N, C-alpha and C positions, 0 to 999 in steps of 0.2 A: 742393358738396352732400354732405350726410351722411345716408345712407339705409342701412338694414339690416333684416333679418328679426329681429323681436323674440322673444326666448324668455321666456315667462312660464309659470310652473307653476300659478299660482292662477287659478281661474275668477273671473269678475266677474258679479255679479248686478246687472242694470241698474237696479234700484230703489235701490241704495246709492249715495249721492253720493261723488264722489272728493274726497279731502282735498287741496285745491290747495296747501296749505302744505307738502306733501312736496317736498323739494328735487329739482330736476332739474339737476344740475350737471355731468354727464359731458360731456366734449368729444369723446370718441370712443366707439364702441360697445364693450361688453364683448367679450372674445374668443370667447364662445360664440355671439354673434350674427353671422350671415353677411351681409357687405356686399351692397348692391344697387347696380348701375350705373344710369346714366341710361337706357341701352338696355333694361335689364331692367324698369325702371319703365314705359317706353313700351310694352313687350310686354304689360304689365298694364293698359294703357289710361290710364296716369297720365302727364301731360306735365309736364316740368320744364324751365325755361330760366332762366339767369342773365341779367339785363338791367341794364346800368349804371344805378345809382340816381340819375340826374339827370333832372329833369322832361322835358326835350326827348327824351332817349333812351328813357325808359320809356314815355312816352305814344305815341310813334311805334310802338314794338313792340306795345304793348297794342292800338292801333288795328288793327294787322295781325292780331293774334289775334282781335279782335272780328269782323273781316270773315271770317276763316277759319272760325271756330266759330259764327258767326251770333249773337254777343252784341250786344244792342241797348242795354244800359244799364251804367253803372258808378257806384259810389259809394265813399266812404271810410269805414272803421270805425277808431275809436281806442279802445283799452282801456288804462287806466293804473290804478295802485293807487287813484286817487281816483274811479274809475268807480263810480257808485251801484250797489248790489247786485252788486258784483264777484263775490263767492263764488257767488251764485246763477247768474250768467251763466256762470261757468267750469264749474260743475257741469253745467249744461245742455249746454255744448259737449263735455264729456268723456263724457257718456253716448253709447254707440255708436248711431249714427243714419245715415240716408242722406237724400238730397234727390232730387226729381224733375228737378232742373236740375243742371248741372255746378257744382262748387264751385271757382271760379277766383279765386285770390288772388295779388296781387303785394305783396310786403312792402316797406314804406317805412322802417319803424323797428321795433326790438325783435326778439324771437326767439320762435318757437313750435314746437310738436311736433305733427305729424299722425301718428296711427296709422291705417293704411288696411288694410282686408282685401284680401288677394290673391285671385286667382280660385279658389285652393284653400283659402280661408278662414283663411290664416295672417296674422298681423300684420306689416305693413311699417311701420317708423318712418322718418319724413322730418323732419329739422330744417330749418326755414325761417328765413332771415335777410334783412336788407336786400338787395334786388336779385333775390331769388328769386321766380319765378312758378311756381306749382303749379296744375295743373288735375286735379281728381279727377272722374272721369266720373259722370254721373247714375246713381242707383241703386246706388252702391258704398258699403258700410258703412265708417264711419270715426269718429274722435273727434279732439278737439283739446285741447291744454293749453298753457299758457304756461310759460316758464322762471321762475326765482326773481324776476326783475325785474318780472314781471306787467305788461309793457308791450308793446303791438304796435300798429302802424298799418299798415293794408293797404288796397289798392284791390281792390274786389270787382267782378267782371264777371258779368252776367246775360243770359240769353236773353230774358227778359220783364221786367216791372217788378221793381225791386229788392225782394227779399224773402228771408227766411231761414226756411224751414219745414222743421224736422226731422221725420223719421219714425223713431221709436226702435225698435230691435231689442228685442222683448219678452221673450225667453227667456234662460235661463242660457247664458252663452257660455263655451266653453273657449278659453283664450288661447294656444293653441299655434301 
């Protein structure tokens, strides 16, 4: 797991789209960013677990999480460079938002970046790769972007019918 507090000096205005073609190539956080442990994420209400990425292993573990967290549905989402309206989809994911349901994702293929607001409104960055399960609690602001490969396949878990309904944060946000 690669997680750290993100240091950003520039504010973001939510109406401005994110340029997804900006490279995200760093494999380790810059020295000014403070690392976050799995226990620190859990203290923030964010659950992370590495699950061996073989169908038998991960489905058994996901079934346990479904029972434990009352998830009733799962589906699979695939995003590739050939996905229609890719830039529009990625811009929508990158605008800071929350959901009224947990955002539970198990990564099968590809790599992505979740920026999640801490309880004191600081950005925490978590890189997800194959085998990673992340659960962001309901009503927690976050955003998501892909790495340069622009490819990810993930299993999504839901408490109700599968849906992805963002509630965007409307005002100017300081990225501290």
